[in-house]
N, C-alpha and C positions, 0 to 999 in steps of 0.2 A: 321717550319723553315728548313734551310738546302737547299738541292738540290733534287728535285724530278726527277724521270726518264723522265717525260714529259718535264720538264724545260731543262734537259740536251739535249734531242733530239730537242727541239725547237731551242736551240743555234746552233746545227749542221745544222739544216734546214736554219736558218738565214744566215749562211755562205756557204750555198749550198753544204754541205758535204753529199754525198750519203752514206748510211750505211745499215747494216743488223742487225736486232734485234735478240738477243739471246732468244730462246723460253722459257727457264726455269728461267731466272733471269734478273734483270734490267741492261742489258749490251748491247752494240752495237759494231760492228766491221766495220772498214772502212780503205781505203787507202788514204795516203797523200803524196804529192811530196815535196821534200826538195829544197832548193835554188840551190843545185848542180845538180838537176835533178833526184836524186835517189828517188825511191818510197818505202815507208814502210807501212806495215799493222799494224794497232793499234786496241786495244779494249779499251773502256771506260766503267766504271760502277759506280754505286752509291750504298752505303749500304742501308739497309732497313729503316733506320732512316733519310737518306739524309745528314748525317754529314761527309761523307767520299766519295770523288770523286777520282777515280784512272784511270790513263792511263797506258797501258802496250803494249809493243811490241809483235808482233807475228812473229815467225820464223826469228828472228834477226840473230842468228847464232847457231851453235852446236859445242861442244867440249867435248866429253866423257872423263871420267877420264883416260881411256886407251890411249888417243891421245898422241903422242910423245911430243907435245908441251904444254900439259896441264899445267905444272907449269908456263910457260911463259904467257899463257893466263890468268891464275888465278892472277898472279902478275899485269898484265895490268888492269884487272877488278878492283883490289884494287886501283890502281893509278887513274883510271877514277872515281871511287867512291869518292876518296879524292878530286879530282879536281872539280867535278861537284856538290857534296854534296846534292843538291836538287833533284837529279835524282839518282836512285839506279840501278847499273848493278848487275845481279845475275847469278849464274850458278847452275843448278839443277844437283846434283851428281848422281841422278838416271838415267837420260837419256841424260845428257850433254847439255840441252837447255840453251842458253844464252838469258836471257830476261832482259828488262829494264823497270823500273817502275817510275812513277811520281805521287805524291799524293797532293791533296788539301783537307785540313781539314776545315770543315765549322761548327763551334760550336754554334755561337750565332748570325747568320745572314743568308743572302742568297747569293749564289754565283752569280756574274754578268757574262754576256757573255764575257766581257773583261778579267775577271779572268780565265775563262775556256779556251778561245782561246789563252790567253797569256801563260797558262801552256802548251797547245798543241803546240804552236809555239816554245817555249823554248825546249820542249821535242824533237820535230822534229829536231831542230838544234843540240842537244846533240847526238841524234841517228846518224845523218849525220857525225858529227865530229869524233865520236868514231868508226864508221864502218870501215873506211880505215885502221886505226891502228889495229883493231881487226882482220880483214882479213889478213893483212900482218903478224901478229903474228901467226895466225893459219897456214899459209903457210911456214913461215921461222923460227919461234921460237924466233924472235927478234922484240920487239916493236920499230917501226921506230921513235916514238915520234911525237909530233905535228908539229914541224918545218920541219922535214924531209918529212912528209906526204904532207904538203903544198907545199914544193919545188917540189916533184914528181908530184903532181897534176898540178902545174904551168907548168912544162916541158911538160906534156901530152897535155895541152891546146895549147902550142906553136907548138908542133908537129902536132896537128890536123889542126891548121891554115895553116901550110906549105903544107899539102897534097892537 
């Protein structure tokens, strides 16, 4: 039971996702585009028993502990974790990598393609929604908040239409 590597890759093929296979473990890497047009690189993997499926961002952002806005970024990541709960934002203190994780635990059944793609879709939306806030905080040291990011993005769309 659980999820095999072959079943995971079959789901990706079913949805026409092109991926690269990790040579040493049951994991793949691929790119996906969000509804806003941003593209993100993701990895997915299953544990040896097939009971744990994980999706992880690749090169989402970097903020070393020496960065002048590190405290503001750390505070934002805590807020995003509280808001999204099912997805985890993390910061590696060794190299400053900001990574995002989503998990599907499969204990007594098999994962369906709807569950896997549902997690990937939700994960992609969370990456997209958090990215603008994270980038603004890295640059300015201030979290613009959800409403302000949406207002700025709406203004940018209007300006692009005018040009």
